LUMNUNU-260430 format. One record per atom (N, C-alpha, C): x, y, z. Coordinates in pm, whole numbers, plus 50000, padded with zeros to 5 digits. Layout:
<drenmars>
XYZ/...
</drenmars>
This chain:
<drenmars>
521884499146712/521304503146879/520654489746903/521094485147036/520234471847096/519204478347165/518184470347153/517034474747218/517104479147355/517934474847429/517864478947564/518604491247571/519844495547465/520384506347478/519334519947438/518484514847318/517334523147265/516574524947399/516134516047463/515104520947572/515694529147666/516994528747721/517674535747810/518024551847734/518194550347632/518514564947564/517074571647576/515634564747542/514694573247558/514344574947690/514594567047796/514434571747942/515254583947998/516624581647947/517264591447972/516584607447897/516074608247795/515814617547708/514684624447778/513554614447834/512404618547877/512494627048024/513624620748087/514074627048201/514534639348223/515354641148099/515834654848061/515344668348024/513924662847959/512964671247893/512124673948032/511754665648055/511164667148221/512104679448309/513124675048340/514124683548414/514194700448360/514274700648221/514064713148176/512964717448172/511814712748188/510454719148201/510114723748335/510854715148455/510754719348583/511454732948605/512884733348547/513514742948527/513124757648508/512434756848379/511624766248328/510684772348425/510224762948472/508794766248552/509424776648676/510524766648736/510894774748847/511284788648858/511474791448711/512124806648667/510764816148687/509714809548654/508544817348623/508074825548729/507894839148743/507684848048880/506184844548942/505524831848902/504064830148962/504484822549109/503434829049191/503294821649346/502394811549319/502734797349376/501814788549417/501334783449533/500364786949533/499894788349696/499334775549741/499944771849857/499704755249933/499174755150006/497654748850015/497144747950130/497634741150278/498594734650265/499304732050372/500074739850443/500414750850402/501284762050461/500324772150526/499154768650536/498294779950534/498214794250486/498694787750355/498944802950260/497494804650194/497574812550078/496334814549997/495724803149933/494164802549948/493864792249855/492824794349827/492244785849718/490744788749626/489434780849692/488744789449737/487314783249803/486884775549646/486014765949683/485264759949571/484114765349502/483984762749383/482874770149316/482924787049314/484144791649287/484084804549295/483794810249145/484414804349061/483644806548913/484624819148820/486094819048884/486564832248823/487984824448753/487834811448720/489314808548645/489014814448533/488044818348435/488164825248336/488954838048329/488584845548450/489184854548457/490824857648516/491064843948566/492354843848603/493244838748488/492534834248369/493334829648271/493664842748175/493094856248215/493534866748109/494904870248194/495644864648312/496584873448359/497684866748300/498604873448261/499914869648194/501254870048317/501704857748323/502974855248411/503864862548366/505034865948425/506304872648412/507374865948468/508414862348385/509634857248468/510554865948535/511474861048572/512434869548647/513084878748542/513274876648432/513964886048331/513034894948276/511744893748290/510904903648261/509904898648126/510344886048073/509404883447957/508134876747998/507164879047903/505894869647932/506254857847918/505544849547967/505644833047982/504164826047939/503064836347923/502154827047896/501014832647988/499704824547960/498654825248026/498634817348148/498554823148283/498204814648436/497304806248422/497324796548466/496124786048518/496474784748663/495154782948727/495164781948875/495684767448932/496934771248991/496804778849140/497914789849114/498464794249020/499194805548980/498814816648994/499304825449066/499004841349073/500304850949035/500014858348942/501154864648912/501134881148952/502134881748992/502464896349047/503794899248980/503524911648914/504764918548855/505664921848920/507274920348897/508484924548967/508084938148978/508764944549134/508434957449169/508394968149087/510064965249005/510534975948916/509434978548815/508344967448781/507454971648655/506084974548723/505894977248840/504444980348874/504214995248832/505255001648767/505045014248715/503945014748571/504095002548537/503185000348401/502005000548483/501475000848580/500005003448615/499575015248580/500525026648576/499705040648546/498975038548431/499065032748325/498345030448217/497135022348229/496625015348354/495975007848370/494835012348455/493805013348417/492635017048510/492535010348689/492695018248740/492615012348886/491455006748941/490475001948899/489404994648913/489104982948819/490134979148761/489564970048655/489894955148687/490034951648818/490594939148853/489824925248809/488074930548834/487224915748827/485964921048792/485054910048784/483874913848723/482914919648858/482014926148828/481394929948956/480854919949022/480394909948969/479414899449066/480554891949174/481674894449145/482584888249275/482794892749395/482824887249487/482944897049608/484084891149676/484684878349719/485784872949766/486944868649657/487994871749679/488804869049561/489024850149556/489414844749449/489504829549455/490594825549545/491584830449578/492804826349678/492554830949804/491634835449854/491124841049996/490984827250087/491964832650181/492114823050297/491524828350433/490434823550473/489484827550583/490234829450712/491124817450744/491874816150873/492714828450855/493474830350749/494434840550757/493784854650770/492784854150698/492234868050732/491674870950853/490754864950910/490754863851062/491844865551153/492794858451126/494124863951215/494994876351172/494654880151046/495114893651013/494404905751089/493054902251092/492174912551160/492924913051315/493094900751381/493304898351517/494624903751555/495744906351454/496674912851460/496524928751462/495824934351363/495214947351367/494684951451482/493624942351528/493014948251683/494124950951789/495164941551811/495984940251879/497044951551864/497444955851780/498524964751767/497884980051681/496584981451704/496104991351634/496675006251664/497305009651765/498075021251807/499295021651691/500015012451689/501355010651618/500825012351464/499785007851446/499245007251308/498615019551245/497945025351316/497435037151296/498715046451286/499655048251350/500815057151321/501625052851230/501795043051176/502105035251071/501405037950943/500155042150928/499335041250832/499275058450804/499615064250911/499615084850910/501245083650827/502305075750849/503425077950762/503375073350642/502455062150626/502295058850438/501525068650359/500505072650455/499635085050356/500735095350335/501305100250439/502415109750409/503245103950237/503715093650268/504585087150129/503865087550008/502455081850029/501795082949873/501445095549838/501255106449913/501015117349860/502025126849802/503065119249783/504535127049754/504325123649575/503085112549563/503115108649416/502495116549321/502695121149208/501875127249127/500325124849102/500275109049062/499135102949052/498415101549168/498795104649306/497955107549429/497425122849433/498665128849404/498365144649444/497015151849331/496845146549204/496085150949106/494815146449139/494565131549208/493695129349216/492835134249321/493375136149433/492835141349557/492735156349540/493535164249505/493295178049445/492315177849357/491795169949282/490905171649173/489445166649249/489525156349344/488235153449388/487795166249519/488875170749563/488685184449681/488405172649824/488335183449904/487865179150046/489455176450127/490605175650064/491675175250154/492685184350156/491975197850081/493245208650085/493205218450208/492475214650308/492605227150407/492455216450530/493195220050651/493145212750756/491725207750821/490795215150817/489595211450842/488865201050784/488825202350649/488465192250561/489305178550589/490485182450584/491345169150586/491305162450719/491205167050813/490715161550976/489645155050948/488715159550890/487415152250877/487315139350771/487865139850642/487835132750574/488765120150592/490395123750628/491065112450671/490395103650845/489695112750903/489215106651028/488085097150994/487535099650890/486605088050830/487085078150775/488395082350695/488855066150624/489475062250751/490265066850821/490795058550932/489725051351011/488425053951049/487275047451106/486935036051015/486845038750878/486445026050771/487415015250785/488925019850770/489555010350747/489555000450890/489535008051022/489635001251132/488334991551144/487334997851085/486194986551090/486294976151029/487254972450900/487614964250826/488254955050915/489024959450980/489934951251083/488984948151187/487964954251253/487244947651339/485934938451312/485584939951225/484374931151178/484794918251109/484344907051171/484324893651131/483754886851035/484244881450948/483174879150828/482704863450857/481684858850792/481114847050848/481964836750834/481684825150891/482784815550912/482744809950776/481834803850681/482374796850575/481284799350438/480244810150468/479814818350375/480554826250306/481244825150206/481964834850136/481064844350044/479804838949973/479284848749913/478404861949983/478174858650139/477434867550227/478914870850296/479884878050247/480984883550283/480684901350308/479374906150334/479204916450334/479684927450414/479454925150573/479684930650665/480964943050605/482214936550553/483214939650492/483454945850348/482984934950269/482854938350118/481894947750077/480764949050127/480174961950088/480704974450132/481314977850224/482244986250291/483204990050196/484034983250158/484964982950070/484664985049919/483474980249860/483044982349716/482494998549731/481845004749840/481545016449825/482765023549791/484125020249854/485225028049794/485555026749685/485405013749620/485425011449458/484695018749382/483555023949436/482615029649363/482755042849349/483265049949457/483955062449480/485085064549376/485725056149387/487235053749299/486735054249143/485535046249110/485105047748981/484665058548937/483685065749035/483205080548987/484085087648972/485185089449060/485995099949008/486915095648897/487195085048880/487935085048727/487295086648612/485805082748623/485125088648525/484755104648492/484735109048617/484995125348600/486125132848578/487475126748586/488435128348555/488825127948421/488535119148363/488595113048226/487685122848138/486575124948202/485955135648098/486535150848115/487305153648231/487745164248234/488855167748118/489635154948127/490915157448034/490295154547893/489255148647852/489075145247730/488415156747669/487555160347775/486535169747721/487205184047706/487645189547834/488515200747806/489775202247786/490505192147802/491695191147750/492735199647888/492225198547980/492855207248072/493695193648189/494515199848258/495095192648361/494055188048483/494455180048557/493345176848657/493605188248764/494765191148803/494845205348918/495055214948846/494105222648871/493765235748857/494695245048936/495965251948886/496775258348956/496155271348992/495295277848935/494545289348974/494085290649130/493825278449162/492855277749281/493835278649395/495105274749356/496225275849480/497095288949489/496875297549346/497845307649360/498235317649514/497175315449574/497415325649715/497555316549832/497935302449820/498085294049907/499345294349958/499635294450098/500985294350172/501125279950191/502445275350216/502465264750268/503915265550377/503795255250465/504775257150587/506005254150518/506705269050466/507955266150398/509285263750542/509075266650624/510095265250734/510175253050761/509415244650776/509145230050771/509905221250660/509445227550570/509955219750426/511205221850387/511895237650444/513245237750399/513985230250492/513625228550613/514275218050736/514425202950653/513045200050633/512845184350537/513685184350425/513985197550329/514745193250237/516505195050273/516445198050343/517995202750388/518465189950426/517865182750514/518075171050595/518155158650498/516975156250402/516965147650309/518085149950195/518305162450165/519635163250049/520725161950110/521005160350265/522225156950342/522125146450372/521555138250322/521525121750348/522765113050300/522805103450342/523925094750264/523255086550161/521925090350137/521375079450016/521925083849851/522255075549785/523295075849683/522295084749576/523145092249481/522575098549391/521715094649300/522165080349269/521385076549158/519955069849241/519855066749353/518795066949411/517615072149452/517985088249401/516995098649428/516095100349329/515985093649215/515095098149108/514465086449085/512935083949029/512175073249017/512435069448893/512245056848861/512775049948768/512475053048611/513015051748506/512715054748364/511235050348353/510755038148379/509845033948361/508405041848404/508695044448510/507775058248586/507405069948482/508605074548419/508805087548322/507725078148207/508305071548148/507835064848021/506405068247993/505475063048148/503985060148129/503585074648144/504345086848154/503585098648185/502475103048093/502515101347937/501935105447861/500375097747874/500635085447880/499385074447892/498775072447990/499205078448102/498735072648244/497025077548278/496405067648336/495075073248394/495155080148501/493965083948543/493825094248657/493865088348776/493365075448779/493245067048927/493555054148871/495195048548903/495445035148819/496045028548951/496245017048869/496795005148921/498075006949000/498925015848951/500265021249024/500015026549167/499145037349141/498875043549272/498195036149354/497125028049324/496775016649407/497515006149502/498405001949413/499674992549463/500355001949580/501005015249539/501425025249655/500705031049798/499465029549727/498665032749855/498365018449938/498385008649871/498424994849952/499744995850058/500944996649995/502074997950039/501835007250157/501325016650151/501145026950267/500585020250381/499805011150363/498995005950456/499704995250534/500514986350427/501054973250460/502214973050458/503174981750380/504514982750365/505514981150488/505264991450584/506104995350694/506014984550800/504584982750836/504324966950937/505224958150888/505334954250764/505804941850730/507234942950717/508054954250634/509334957950622/509934964050716/509574972550816/510164979150930/509424977251041/508924965051106/508114966851198/508714974651325/510144973251338/510794980051479/510614994951444/510555002451314/510645014551302/509235020451350/508165014551370/506945020551390/506535016451569/507575009251598/507825006151741/507274991251779/507194982151702/506704970051690/507674961851696/508094957851823/509114949351868/508774934851839/509804927151770/509444913351739/508124908551740/507324914051634/506054906651604/505854893051570/504864885651623/504654868851564/504724871551408/505854863251327/505804864351210/504394858651126/503734851051195/502844844151144/501804851951134/501504861151233/500184868151259/500614879751172/502064883051139/502144898151069/501894891250916/502184877650897/501984874050750/500274874550714/499814867150822/498244872250815/497644884150791/498324894850853/497654907650827/498354914050687/499524907650626/499574910250506/498494903150397/498074891950435/496974885750350/495454894950344/495474896850463/494374910150499/493924918150383/495444923550350/495454932450270/495904929450120/495934919550107/495724912349969/494034912749948/493584908250007/492194907749998/491544919149974/491664927950084/491114943050071/491884949649946/493034947249871/493434954949767/492804948349656/492204933649676/491394927949555/489974935149530/489674935249660/488184942549687/488044957049632/489064963949637/489024978249582/489104979949438/489934969149363/490184968549242/491304968949200/492444961749263/493474958849232/493964949449156/494034945549051/494794933248952/495664927249046/495834912049003/496294904749076/498234904749026/498324911448916/499434919348853/500224929348953/499334934649028/499864948049106/499504946549232/498944936249300/498314931149408/499774928249522/500604936949554/501794936149618/501834928849735/500604924949815/500304916349887/500164900949874/500114900449753/500144885549714/501314879749719/501804872949833/503154867149837/503074855149909/504074846949897/504074831449937/504284830750090/505064841950143/505704839850264/506144855050318/506684856950434/506564867650478/508474871450425/509154863250410/510684866450371/510144872550187/509434866450133/509154872850024/508674885250001/507654886150078/507084900250132/508024909650133/509064904450239/509804915050289/510674921650161/511214910750103/512234914849980/511434921749863/510234917249839/509434926949746/509174943149797/508904944449929/508624957849963/509824965749976/510724957849979/512214966750005/512654972849869/512114963949770/512264967749631/511384979149616/510044977749645/509134989349621/509675003149690/510325000749841/510845011249892/511905017549843/512925011249774/514165017949695/513955019349589/512705017249486/512445020149379/511555031349379/510595033449440/509685044449427/509355053049536/509495047849679/509385053549793/510215064949815/511605061049850/512905066049867/513025076949796/512995073949661/513035087749568/512225098049534/510915094949579/509905104549602/509985114549689/510965110349825/511205121049893/512255131949841/512915130649734/513485141349653/512685147949569/511575145349571/510805150449423/509245159349512/509745165549595/508515170649686/508195187149589/506995186449570/506825201549489/505695206049540/505355220849473/504205230849563/502745221849605/502485211149510/501345205749539/501425193449625/502535189949647/502475178549749/502845184549884/503275197749884/502945206650029/501735210850045/500885214549931/499385218749937/498615204749974/498745194149961/498165183149989/498735175350139/499975177750162/500365169950325/500245180050404/500465193450391/500065204050499/499015199550573/497805201850506/496285198950587/496395185450664/496865174850574/497185161950674/497725161150780/498695169350818/499655171050942/498785179551009/498415192450979/497815199551063/496495195351081/495835188851025/494605180651035/494615170551170/495935165651146/496235155451268/496395162751391/497125171451369/497415181451473/496355187651574/495255192151469/494195196251539/493185182651634/493335172051601/492685161051672/493825157551766/494725156351783/495955154951887/496895163751888/497365170952005/497875180951998/499225178952007/499735165752034/501245165152045/501925158651902/500815153651856/501385150251723/501585161351584/502425171051635/502395183451520/503105181751393/503185188351308/503815184851165/504985183051188/505795191351284/507225185651298/507685175051351/506405171851443/507025158551525/506815144751397/505745146151335/505565140751232/506545133951164/506935149751063/508155148450967/509215142451025/509145145151132/511045140551206/510525126351213/509755120651264/509405107751294/509655100651152/509285106451043/509205095750925/510675098250874/511345108350869/512765108850827/513515099950929/513425103751066/514525096751158/514325081451179/512745080351192/512515063051220/512425055751103/511665059651003/511255051250878/512645053350784/512955064350725/513855068750655/515415062950700/515585064850817/516985061450882/517585076650820/517025086550810/518145099450769/518355106950905/519265112950935/519795122751045/518945135151049/518375139551128/517475152951133/517615163051190/519115167251193/519495180051268/518775192151213/518415195251108/517755206551094/515925207351133/515725196551126/514145191651172/514305192151318/515125189051375/515405185851522/515425200651583/516175207251515/516445220051587/515485230951595/514455227551500/513135238451519/511825232151582/512375221551639/511325216251717/511245224951886/509745226851930/510105232152064/510125223452169/509715229152287/510055220252399/509105207952408/507555213652384/506535204652372/506725193352314/507135195652170/507545183452065/508625177952104/509785183752173/510725175052194/510445166552296/509825168252409/509275160252500/508335150252447/507525151652361/506485144852287/507445130652176/508555135752158/509335125452073/510205117552212/510505123652318/511095117152411/510545107052488/509035109852498/508075101752586/507935086952495/507785089152361/507295079452320/508895070852264/509765074752275/510985069152252/511345061852372/510945066952480/511415061452643/510675046052633/509425044752548/508605034052583/508575023452461/509335027352359/509435021152248/509705004852240/510645003552355/510934989752341/509684979252420/508974983652463/507734978452498/506244976752424/506164966752343/504944968352246/503554972752320/503614966152428/502044971352505/501824984252539/503074988552618/502895001652662/502915011552526/503845011452471/503605022652325/502385020052287/501865007752239/500715006052190/499515014552257/499545011152396/498865019952463/498635033052455/499905042052477/500545052252480/499915055152348/500115050652215/499685056552114/498215055652075/497635044252125/495865045552145/495565057652204/496215059352329/495775071752403/495695084552349/497165086152301/497505100052233/496785102152087/496485092652001/496255093251900/494825083851852/494765072451878/493635063851835/492455068451910/492215072752028/490965078752077/490745088952015/491735097852006/491155112451934/490995109951802/491505099651691/491195101151590/489815088451542/490155074951603/489275067951565/487945071851649/487785075651781/486775081351832/485865090951761/486295095051680/485535108451638/484235105051566/484235093251499/483385088251395/483305071151427/483335068351557/483405052551583/482025044951520/482335034851496/481095031351450/480635030451314/481385040951229/480605044651096/481435034050995/480675031450889/481345025950776/482255037450685/483035031150633/483885041750574/483105043550427/483155060150418/482195066550273/483115073350207/484435069850252/485795081350200/486585070650123/487805075950083/488785070350023/490235070450039/491185062550075/492605065750118/493265074849971/492525073349897/493285077249744/492265089049665/491185089149738/490015099249661/489265102149792/
</drenmars>
């Protein structure tokens, strides 16, 4: 072989090898955050490369592809989120850290502005999200074990404080450049993480020490539930066109049952979905018509930061997305894989937990009855026909639905109505207080 041919052969092989490497990297399900696209970025001198190096990347076929290096951030495929049931829910980072290494302060502020502008829509969406999260066993057992959520009076008080705390995160602006002094929001969220840690420790002591289930069934033997409502709910859900195979949680969820942690990364991710999922996935279904896409993505980034601060590992932080299109696809996978099937798994303890939530909201705002809320969740969010739920609504409840339906096409009017009906009554109860409760405990 001549020297020219040999040189050409070497060049083609080098190009070929580089092409293969680039092709393999493109298959890895890791997100590269690009500063030029106002996406997630790493502030200087964060000192968390060592922590990031322990995160494993997963490709689209579900195979581990080695340890990540910045700027990669690895989020598991939605179908694999159930593996988080065996991972402690507050195990994502050293306690010395405050802000995540990928935080974009500009996006964070824009996300807060979006939340303030659409507080009525988001409050309604958060109520829907809490309903969905409380259908999971992982949530039910922790909340019932922690106490304070199983009567309308207790639930109204606890959920009001939770709402005020979360909306304080939306309102309080962080310092412009001083990341380590991110205290006004971070300390409040760290309090929630401390509550999670204490409940997890107490739950583990109960399980290991007394070998008991977290839920004590004897406490609820004499408890009644709103069976008329739940019967109508079941009839409408069962009569829906949702395929039979989509009515069950995935096998990965069942396989983790014996080893699951009391408060784990999976339920943290589902709770995160309860706050961010519907605004991103179905904005029009919560009455938010044609929101600004950049602002909505910024709100998603805000919840990525909140998720990090409460203890969600990057592998399970569902808001770690490169753009809104990818986020919507991922959230749709979560909705189809976990949220939708959970509506077919409602048991006695879900009713014990959800009934006080609905009745507590009704105590704060008389037009938001359990029937109205559940009808809206099935009709607007799940897109399920609700003949049985509608049939049991009284005149006032039907009027409440009609009024909000009449203004649903106008963002400003609907948001003002929701703030008037719901926000002033709920957020006005403990305005100005920092959160001392937890969405999951």
